[in-house]
N, CA, C and O atoms as a Tinker XYZ file with bonds, in Angstrom:
   380  protein
     1  N      0.683000   -1.064000    0.065000    73     2
     2  CA    -0.024000    0.168000   -0.063000    64     1     3
     3  C      0.922000    0.797000    0.201000    63     2     4     5
     4  O      1.227000    1.334000   -0.864000    81     3
     5  N      1.704000    1.136000    1.045000    73     3     6
     6  CA     2.873000    2.540000    0.741000    64     5     7
     7  C      3.932000    3.045000   -0.278000    63     6     8     9
     8  O      4.472000    4.146000   -0.386000    81     7
     9  N      4.077000    1.745000   -1.086000    73     7    10
    10  CA     5.049000    1.681000   -2.444000    64     9    11
    11  C      3.800000    2.058000   -3.627000    63    10    12    13
    12  O      4.125000    2.941000   -4.421000    81    11
    13  N      2.608000    1.544000   -3.776000    73    11    14
    14  CA     1.465000    2.674000   -4.077000    64    13    15
    15  C      1.349000    3.950000   -4.325000    63    14    16    17
    16  O      1.582000    4.714000   -5.262000    81    15
    17  N      0.806000    4.013000   -2.933000    73    15    18
    18  CA     0.682000    5.470000   -2.924000    64    17    19
    19  C      2.128000    6.307000   -3.016000    63    18    20    21
    20  O      2.073000    7.472000   -3.410000    81    19
    21  N      3.030000    5.901000   -2.763000    73    19    22
    22  CA     4.534000    6.484000   -3.305000    64    21    23
    23  C      4.367000    6.873000   -4.579000    63    22    24    25
    24  O      4.427000    8.084000   -4.789000    81    23
    25  N      4.144000    6.046000   -5.609000    73    23    26
    26  CA     4.170000    5.886000   -6.627000    64    25    27
    27  C      3.489000    6.575000   -7.063000    63    26    28    29
    28  O      3.930000    6.929000   -8.157000    81    27
    29  N      2.234000    7.192000   -6.749000    73    27    30
    30  CA     1.127000    7.810000   -7.493000    64    29    31
    31  C      1.277000    9.485000   -6.980000    63    30    32    33
    32  O      0.884000   10.489000   -7.575000    81    31
    33  N      1.769000    9.411000   -6.071000    73    31    34
    34  CA     2.474000   10.256000   -5.371000    64    33    35
    35  C      3.190000   11.057000   -6.244000    63    34    36    37
    36  O      2.663000   11.822000   -7.052000    81    35
    37  N      4.679000   10.858000   -6.062000    73    35    38
    38  CA     5.511000   10.717000   -7.435000    64    37    39
    39  C      4.999000   11.186000   -8.935000    63    38    40    41
    40  O      5.507000   12.130000   -9.540000    81    39
    41  N      4.061000   10.488000   -9.370000    73    39    42
    42  CA     3.502000   10.727000  -10.208000    64    41    43
    43  C      2.793000   11.829000  -10.827000    63    42    44    45
    44  O      2.916000   12.146000  -12.010000    81    43
    45  N      2.003000   12.431000   -9.931000    73    43    46
    46  CA     1.582000   13.671000  -10.160000    64    45    47
    47  C      2.562000   14.699000   -9.658000    63    46    48    49
    48  O      2.665000   15.693000  -10.377000    81    47
    49  N      3.247000   14.665000   -8.654000    73    47    50
    50  CA     4.827000   15.894000   -8.761000    64    49    51
    51  C      4.942000   15.799000   -9.946000    63    50    52    53
    52  O      4.646000   16.912000  -10.380000    81    51
    53  N      5.310000   14.846000  -11.149000    73    51    54
    54  CA     5.714000   14.761000  -12.149000    64    53    55
    55  C      4.983000   15.847000  -12.969000    63    54    56    57
    56  O      5.394000   16.897000  -13.465000    81    55
    57  N      3.784000   15.267000  -12.953000    73    55    58
    58  CA     3.073000   15.892000  -13.574000    64    57    59
    59  C      3.051000   17.333000  -13.460000    63    58    60    61
    60  O      3.094000   17.928000  -14.536000    81    59
    61  N      2.992000   18.063000  -12.367000    73    59    62
    62  CA     2.547000   19.297000  -12.344000    64    61    63
    63  C      3.574000   19.672000  -11.978000    63    62    64    65
    64  O      3.556000   20.673000  -11.262000    81    63
    65  N      4.738000   19.118000  -12.265000    73    63    66
    66  CA     5.868000   19.987000  -12.306000    64    65    67
    67  C      6.302000   20.460000  -14.124000    63    66    68    69
    68  O      7.306000   21.075000  -14.484000    81    67
    69  N      5.251000   19.966000  -14.944000    73    67    70
    70  CA     5.328000   19.898000  -16.422000    64    69    71
    71  C      4.681000   21.051000  -16.649000    63    70    72    73
    72  O      4.628000   21.400000  -17.828000    81    71
    73  N      3.979000   22.003000  -15.538000    73    71    74
    74  CA     3.200000   22.564000  -15.831000    64    73    75
    75  C      3.900000   23.872000  -16.141000    63    74    76    77
    76  O      5.125000   23.782000  -16.060000    81    75
    77  N      3.416000   25.100000  -16.486000    73    75    78
    78  CA     4.579000   26.308000  -16.070000    64    77    79
    79  C      3.447000   27.056000  -15.375000    63    78    80    81
    80  O      2.249000   26.874000  -15.155000    81    79
    81  N      4.786000   28.394000  -15.023000    73    79    82
    82  CA     4.382000   29.266000  -14.022000    64    81    83
    83  C      3.090000   30.211000  -13.986000    63    82    84    85
    84  O      2.476000   30.575000  -12.983000    81    83
    85  N      2.816000   30.532000  -15.383000    73    83    86
    86  CA     1.356000   31.232000  -15.988000    64    85    87
    87  C      0.539000   30.568000  -15.651000    63    86    88    89
    88  O     -0.429000   31.151000  -15.163000    81    87
    89  N      0.476000   28.866000  -15.733000    73    87    90
    90  CA    -0.717000   28.230000  -15.573000    64    89    91
    91  C     -1.235000   28.047000  -13.540000    63    90    92    93
    92  O     -2.331000   28.079000  -12.981000    81    91
    93  N      0.105000   27.877000  -13.047000    73    91    94
    94  CA     0.267000   27.674000  -11.354000    64    93    95
    95  C     -0.468000   29.636000  -11.244000    63    94    96    97
    96  O     -1.208000   29.954000  -10.313000    81    95
    97  N     -0.167000   30.381000  -12.059000    73    95    98
    98  CA    -1.186000   31.791000  -11.346000    64    97    99
    99  C     -2.176000   31.866000  -11.900000    63    98   100   101
   100  O     -3.025000   32.661000  -11.497000    81    99
   101  N     -2.399000   31.083000  -12.985000    73    99   102
   102  CA    -4.072000   30.968000  -13.443000    64   101   103
   103  C     -4.879000   30.071000  -12.552000    63   102   104   105
   104  O     -6.067000   30.359000  -12.412000    81   103
   105  N     -4.355000   28.933000  -11.877000    73   103   106
   106  CA    -4.819000   27.921000  -10.533000    64   105   107
   107  C     -5.010000   28.800000   -9.535000    63   106   108   109
   108  O     -6.118000   28.537000   -9.068000    81   107
   109  N     -4.688000   29.408000   -9.144000    73   107   110
   110  CA    -4.398000   30.309000   -7.790000    64   109   111
   111  C     -5.498000   31.568000   -8.103000    63   110   112   113
   112  O     -5.900000   32.331000   -7.225000    81   111
   113  N     -5.827000   31.620000   -9.261000    73   111   114
   114  CA    -6.588000   33.061000   -9.517000    64   113   115
   115  C     -7.859000   32.276000   -9.224000    63   114   116   117
   116  O     -8.686000   32.805000   -8.482000    81   115
   117  N     -8.108000   31.028000   -9.745000    73   115   118
   118  CA    -9.316000   30.261000   -9.692000    64   117   119
   119  C     -9.407000   30.082000   -8.191000    63   118   120   121
   120  O    -10.566000   30.145000   -7.783000    81   119
   121  N     -8.527000   29.884000   -7.306000    73   119   122
   122  CA    -8.494000   29.364000   -5.860000    64   121   123
   123  C     -9.492000   30.968000   -5.671000    63   122   124   125
   124  O    -10.723000   30.956000   -5.664000    81   123
   125  N     -8.906000   31.868000   -5.574000    73   123   126
   126  CA    -9.518000   33.019000   -5.269000    64   125   127
   127  C    -10.555000   33.343000   -5.724000    63   126   128   129
   128  O    -11.234000   34.062000   -4.991000    81   127
   129  N    -10.977000   33.077000   -6.721000    73   127   130
   130  CA   -12.545000   33.002000   -6.984000    64   129   131
   131  C    -13.594000   32.099000   -6.881000    63   130   132   133
   132  O    -14.717000   32.406000   -7.279000    81   131
   133  N    -13.196000   30.349000   -6.084000    73   131   134
   134  CA   -13.847000   29.484000   -5.356000    64   133   135
   135  C    -13.985000   30.338000   -3.546000    63   134   136   137
   136  O    -14.899000   30.455000   -2.730000    81   135
   137  N    -12.846000   30.677000   -3.588000    73   135   138
   138  CA   -12.933000   31.407000   -2.155000    64   137   139
   139  C    -14.118000   32.534000   -1.990000    63   138   140   141
   140  O    -14.972000   32.509000   -1.104000    81   139
   141  N    -14.027000   33.274000   -2.758000    73   139   142
   142  CA   -14.896000   34.503000   -2.707000    64   141   143
   143  C    -16.416000   33.686000   -2.841000    63   142   144   145
   144  O    -17.260000   33.962000   -1.989000    81   143
   145  N    -16.687000   32.894000   -3.685000    73   143   146
   146  CA   -17.960000   32.384000   -3.964000    64   145   147
   147  C    -18.579000   31.391000   -2.808000    63   146   148   149
   148  O    -19.749000   31.013000   -2.756000    81   147
   149  N    -17.515000   31.054000   -1.887000    73   147   150
   150  CA   -17.888000   29.852000   -0.364000    64   149   151
   151  C    -18.493000   31.100000    0.032000    63   150   152   153
   152  O    -19.516000   30.642000    0.541000    81   151
   153  N    -18.592000   32.352000    0.162000    73   151   154
   154  CA   -18.593000   33.041000    0.825000    64   153   155
   155  C    -19.727000   33.766000    0.732000    63   154   156   157
   156  O    -20.540000   34.099000    1.594000    81   155
   157  N    -19.658000   34.020000   -0.743000    73   155   158
   158  CA   -21.003000   34.911000   -1.230000    64   157   159
   159  C    -21.978000   34.080000   -1.422000    63   158   160   161
   160  O    -22.890000   34.534000   -2.113000    81   159
   161  N    -22.091000   33.077000   -1.067000    73   159   162
   162  CA   -23.144000   32.258000   -1.527000    64   161   163
   163  C    -23.960000   32.265000   -0.347000    63   162   164   165
   164  O    -25.134000   31.896000   -0.361000    81   163
   165  N    -23.314000   32.709000    0.751000    73   163   166
   166  CA   -24.491000   32.494000    2.124000    64   165   167
   167  C    -25.546000   33.893000    1.938000    63   166   168   169
   168  O    -26.650000   34.087000    2.447000    81   167
   169  N    -25.049000   34.433000    1.360000    73   167   170
   170  CA   -26.492000   35.685000    0.739000    64   169   171
   171  C    -27.574000   35.125000    0.290000    63   170   172   173
   172  O    -28.636000   35.509000    0.780000    81   171
   173  N    -27.598000   34.097000   -0.733000    73   171   174
   174  CA   -28.350000   33.224000   -1.669000    64   173   175
   175  C    -29.677000   32.977000   -0.393000    63   174   176   177
   176  O    -29.643000   32.489000    0.736000    81   175
   177  N    -30.829000   33.603000   -1.263000    73   175   178
   178  CA   -31.955000   32.867000    0.150000    64   177   179
   179  C    -32.527000   31.472000   -0.829000    63   178   180   181
   180  O    -33.373000   31.162000   -1.668000    81   179
   181  N    -31.108000   30.798000    0.163000    73   179   182
   182  CA   -31.568000   28.902000    0.102000    64   181   183
   183  C    -31.105000   28.868000    1.459000    63   182   184   185
   184  O    -30.424000   29.570000    2.206000    81   183
   185  N    -32.088000   27.173000    1.510000    73   183   186
   186  CA   -32.040000   26.853000    2.796000    64   185   187
   187  C    -30.631000   27.091000    3.669000    63   186   188   189
   188  O    -29.734000   27.905000    3.447000    81   187
   189  N    -30.740000   26.155000    4.680000    73   187   190
   190  CA   -29.105000   26.334000    5.539000    64   189   191
   191  C    -28.729000   25.036000    4.860000    63   190   192   193
   192  O    -27.568000   24.646000    4.980000    81   191
   193  N    -29.300000   24.574000    4.400000    73   191   194
   194  CA   -28.994000   22.877000    4.287000    64   193   195
   195  C    -28.455000   22.827000    3.176000    63   194   196   197
   196  O    -27.656000   21.911000    2.982000    81   195
   197  N    -28.738000   23.840000    2.057000    73   195   198
   198  CA   -28.528000   24.008000    0.454000    64   197   199
   199  C    -27.046000   24.857000    0.764000    63   198   200   201
   200  O    -25.988000   24.674000    0.161000    81   199
   201  N    -27.277000   25.769000    1.804000    73   199   202
   202  CA   -26.133000   26.662000    2.327000    64   201   203
   203  C    -24.515000   25.829000    2.318000    63   202   204   205
   204  O    -23.371000   25.876000    1.867000    81   203
   205  N    -25.239000   25.248000    2.987000    73   203   206
   206  CA   -24.059000   24.356000    3.653000    64   205   207
   207  C    -23.070000   22.867000    2.935000    63   206   208   209
   208  O    -21.978000   22.376000    3.222000    81   207
   209  N    -23.886000   22.619000    2.147000    73   207   210
   210  CA   -23.169000   21.916000    0.659000    64   209   211
   211  C    -22.458000   22.816000   -0.027000    63   210   212   213
   212  O    -21.380000   22.601000   -0.581000    81   211
   213  N    -23.073000   23.858000    0.008000    73   211   214
   214  CA   -22.444000   24.688000   -1.340000    64   213   215
   215  C    -20.943000   25.387000   -0.633000    63   214   216   217
   216  O    -19.894000   25.412000   -1.277000    81   215
   217  N    -21.070000   25.954000    0.841000    73   215   218
   218  CA   -19.769000   25.881000    1.177000    64   217   219
   219  C    -18.874000   24.882000    1.174000    63   218   220   221
   220  O    -17.748000   25.159000    0.761000    81   219
   221  N    -19.137000   23.587000    1.600000    73   219   222
   222  CA   -17.975000   22.724000    2.056000    64   221   223
   223  C    -18.027000   22.143000    0.410000    63   222   224   225
   224  O    -17.232000   21.203000    0.392000    81   223
   225  N    -18.571000   22.297000   -0.837000    73   223   226
   226  CA   -18.388000   22.179000   -2.149000    64   225   227
   227  C    -17.244000   22.931000   -2.352000    63   226   228   229
   228  O    -16.111000   22.450000   -2.382000    81   227
   229  N    -17.556000   24.267000   -2.513000    73   227   230
   230  CA   -16.980000   25.455000   -2.935000    64   229   231
   231  C    -15.356000   25.769000   -1.661000    63   230   232   233
   232  O    -14.324000   26.028000   -2.280000    81   231
   233  N    -15.252000   25.744000   -0.519000    73   231   234
   234  CA   -14.155000   25.146000   -0.351000    64   233   235
   235  C    -13.322000   24.517000   -0.338000    63   234   236   237
   236  O    -12.092000   24.533000   -0.349000    81   235
   237  N    -14.456000   23.647000   -0.303000    73   235   238
   238  CA   -13.050000   22.127000   -1.073000    64   237   239
   239  C    -12.422000   22.317000   -2.130000    63   238   240   241
   240  O    -11.291000   21.830000   -2.132000    81   239
   241  N    -12.793000   22.945000   -3.200000    73   239   242
   242  CA   -12.877000   23.070000   -4.298000    64   241   243
   243  C    -11.798000   24.249000   -4.417000    63   242   244   245
   244  O    -11.013000   24.161000   -5.361000    81   243
   245  N    -11.690000   25.274000   -3.607000    73   243   246
   246  CA   -10.779000   26.564000   -3.393000    64   245   247
   247  C     -9.284000   26.252000   -2.666000    63   246   248   249
   248  O     -8.200000   26.836000   -2.693000    81   247
   249  N     -9.870000   24.827000   -1.892000    73   247   250
   250  CA    -8.219000   24.481000   -0.813000    64   249   251
   251  C     -7.872000   23.609000   -1.675000    63   250   252   253
   252  O     -6.667000   23.487000   -1.454000    81   251
   253  N     -8.166000   22.833000   -2.620000    73   251   254
   254  CA    -7.655000   21.581000   -3.628000    64   253   255
   255  C     -6.610000   22.786000   -4.567000    63   254   256   257
   256  O     -5.379000   22.758000   -4.572000    81   255
   257  N     -7.708000   24.059000   -5.512000    73   255   258
   258  CA    -6.670000   24.695000   -6.348000    64   257   259
   259  C     -5.849000   25.243000   -5.458000    63   258   260   261
   260  O     -4.784000   25.390000   -6.057000    81   259
   261  N     -5.685000   25.813000   -3.842000    73   259   262
   262  CA    -4.722000   26.436000   -3.397000    64   261   263
   263  C     -3.468000   25.537000   -3.302000    63   262   264   265
   264  O     -2.338000   25.991000   -3.481000    81   263
   265  N     -3.672000   24.477000   -3.066000    73   263   266
   266  CA    -2.711000   23.260000   -3.084000    64   265   267
   267  C     -1.979000   22.848000   -4.559000    63   266   268   269
   268  O     -0.881000   22.295000   -4.629000    81   267
   269  N     -2.416000   23.049000   -5.166000    73   267   270
   270  CA    -2.503000   22.502000   -6.982000    64   269   271
   271  C     -1.748000   23.926000   -7.241000    63   270   272   273
   272  O     -0.518000   23.949000   -7.225000    81   271
   273  N     -2.235000   24.694000   -7.395000    73   271   274
   274  CA    -1.506000   26.186000   -7.625000    64   273   275
   275  C     -0.231000   26.433000   -6.618000    63   274   276   277
   276  O      0.689000   27.080000   -7.118000    81   275
   277  N     -0.092000   26.071000   -5.489000    73   275   278
   278  CA     1.537000   26.369000   -5.019000    64   277   279
   279  C      2.359000   24.934000   -5.407000    63   278   280   281
   280  O      3.588000   25.004000   -5.418000    81   279
   281  N      1.618000   23.438000   -5.774000    73   279   282
   282  CA     2.918000   22.972000   -6.117000    64   281   283
   283  C      3.005000   23.323000   -7.472000    63   282   284   285
   284  O      4.159000   23.149000   -7.862000    81   283
   285  N      2.257000   23.748000   -8.356000    73   283   286
   286  CA     2.902000   24.140000   -9.337000    64   285   287
   287  C      4.029000   25.512000   -9.756000    63   286   288   289
   288  O      4.906000   25.611000  -10.615000    81   287
   289  N      3.705000   26.108000   -9.089000    73   287   290
   290  CA     4.539000   27.563000   -9.222000    64   289   291
   291  C      5.798000   27.241000   -8.379000    63   290   292   293
   292  O      6.865000   27.702000   -8.785000    81   291
   293  N      5.783000   26.453000   -7.179000    73   291   294
   294  CA     6.775000   25.978000   -6.400000    64   293   295
   295  C      7.335000   27.083000   -5.537000    63   294   296   297
   296  O      6.852000   28.208000   -5.667000    81   295
   297  N      8.353000   26.865000   -4.625000    73   295   298
   298  CA     9.098000   27.922000   -3.594000    64   297   299
   299  C      9.208000   29.142000   -4.421000    63   298   300   301
   300  O      8.503000   30.142000   -4.292000    81   299
   301  N     10.502000   28.908000   -5.596000    73   299   302
   302  CA    10.543000   30.161000   -6.551000    64   301   303
   303  C      9.591000   30.820000   -6.923000    63   302   304   305
   304  O      9.652000   32.034000   -6.730000    81   303
   305  N      8.440000   30.269000   -7.554000    73   303   306
   306  CA     7.586000   31.066000   -8.065000    64   305   307
   307  C      6.478000   31.950000   -6.864000    63   306   308   309
   308  O      5.998000   33.046000   -7.156000    81   307
   309  N      6.275000   31.444000   -5.884000    73   307   310
   310  CA     5.457000   31.734000   -5.044000    64   309   311
   311  C      6.387000   33.088000   -4.560000    63   310   312   313
   312  O      5.691000   34.053000   -4.246000    81   311
   313  N      8.145000   33.326000   -4.439000    73   311   314
   314  CA     8.850000   34.404000   -4.454000    64   313   315
   315  C      8.603000   35.333000   -5.247000    63   314   316   317
   316  O      8.733000   36.510000   -4.909000    81   315
   317  N      8.228000   34.986000   -6.367000    73   315   318
   318  CA     8.146000   36.157000   -7.857000    64   317   319
   319  C      7.138000   36.553000   -7.638000    63   318   320   321
   320  O      7.018000   37.778000   -7.637000    81   319
   321  N      5.678000   35.514000   -7.284000    73   319   322
   322  CA     4.215000   36.452000   -7.016000    64   321   323
   323  C      4.502000   37.459000   -5.896000    63   322   324   325
   324  O      4.236000   38.651000   -6.058000    81   323
   325  N      5.145000   36.902000   -4.546000    73   323   326
   326  CA     5.349000   38.395000   -3.361000    64   325   327
   327  C      6.304000   39.431000   -3.624000    63   326   328   329
   328  O      6.106000   40.551000   -3.152000    81   327
   329  N      7.504000   39.145000   -4.451000    73   327   330
   330  CA     7.911000   40.325000   -5.191000    64   329   331
   331  C      6.849000   41.345000   -5.859000    63   330   332   333
   332  O      6.529000   42.484000   -5.520000    81   331
   333  N      6.554000   40.790000   -6.589000    73   331   334
   334  CA     5.540000   41.045000   -7.499000    64   333   335
   335  C      4.199000   41.920000   -6.891000    63   334   336   337
   336  O      3.695000   42.857000   -7.511000    81   335
   337  N      3.819000   41.536000   -5.837000    73   335   338
   338  CA     2.739000   42.104000   -4.965000    64   337   339
   339  C      3.443000   43.538000   -3.909000    63   338   340   341
   340  O      2.936000   44.621000   -3.617000    81   339
   341  N      4.935000   42.864000   -3.517000    73   339   342
   342  CA     5.125000   44.292000   -3.129000    64   341   343
   343  C      5.699000   45.118000   -4.074000    63   342   344   345
   344  O      6.021000   46.142000   -3.471000    81   343
   345  N      5.974000   45.204000   -5.151000    73   343   346
   346  CA     6.645000   46.030000   -5.999000    64   345   347
   347  C      5.269000   46.966000   -6.169000    63   346   348   349
   348  O      5.218000   48.188000   -6.023000    81   347
   349  N      4.047000   45.975000   -6.554000    73   347   350
   350  CA     2.684000   46.528000   -6.672000    64   349   351
   351  C      2.324000   47.841000   -5.507000    63   350   352   353
   352  O      1.980000   48.979000   -5.827000    81   351
   353  N      2.521000   47.297000   -4.032000    73   351   354
   354  CA     2.506000   48.406000   -3.023000    64   353   355
   355  C      3.323000   49.474000   -3.046000    63   354   356   357
   356  O      2.880000   50.592000   -2.781000    81   355
   357  N      4.305000   49.317000   -3.287000    73   355   358
   358  CA     5.422000   50.115000   -3.338000    64   357   359
   359  C      4.504000   51.030000   -3.936000    63   358   360   361
   360  O      3.667000   51.716000   -3.349000    81   359
   361  N      4.806000   50.958000   -5.492000    73   359   362
   362  CA     4.075000   52.111000   -6.360000    64   361   363
   363  C      2.967000   52.466000   -6.223000    63   362   364   365
   364  O      2.532000   53.387000   -6.915000    81   363
   365  N      2.125000   51.775000   -5.204000    73   363   366
   366  CA     0.932000   52.715000   -5.181000    64   365   367
   367  C      0.892000   53.423000   -4.047000    63   366   368   369
   368  O     -0.094000   54.105000   -3.769000    81   367
   369  N      2.266000   53.321000   -3.033000    73   367   370
   370  CA     2.364000   54.546000   -1.622000    64   369   371
   371  C      3.169000   55.425000   -2.489000    63   370   372   373
   372  O      3.418000   56.472000   -1.890000    81   371
   373  N      3.534000   55.400000   -3.356000    73   371   374
   374  CA     4.797000   56.453000   -4.128000    64   373   375
   375  C      3.390000   57.335000   -4.926000    63   374   376   377
   376  O      3.556000   58.552000   -5.012000    81   375
   377  N      2.721000   57.053000   -5.210000    73   375   378
   378  CA     1.962000   58.060000   -5.883000    64   377   379
   379  C      0.482000   58.809000   -4.988000    63   378   380
   380  O     -0.195000   59.679000   -5.535000    81   379
């Protein structure tokens, strides 16, 4: 069982490593959209049970997209994203 799991995890890592930085950023943007949708659905006029199911599904999709996006961009990609956001913050403060 352990060898089977390790083999499949390695296969997933290999396939994710083939994706580009840009694709990882797109997945992270989708993650943000899922987070917004998971909390925005609370304003819908539907039953509490339906809201709970929607929240669980949307929040789960957001978490899945978050971890997948971070796995795609990697550590160096995450540093690039943070540097870009800091640069934009400085530019906005200078104006």
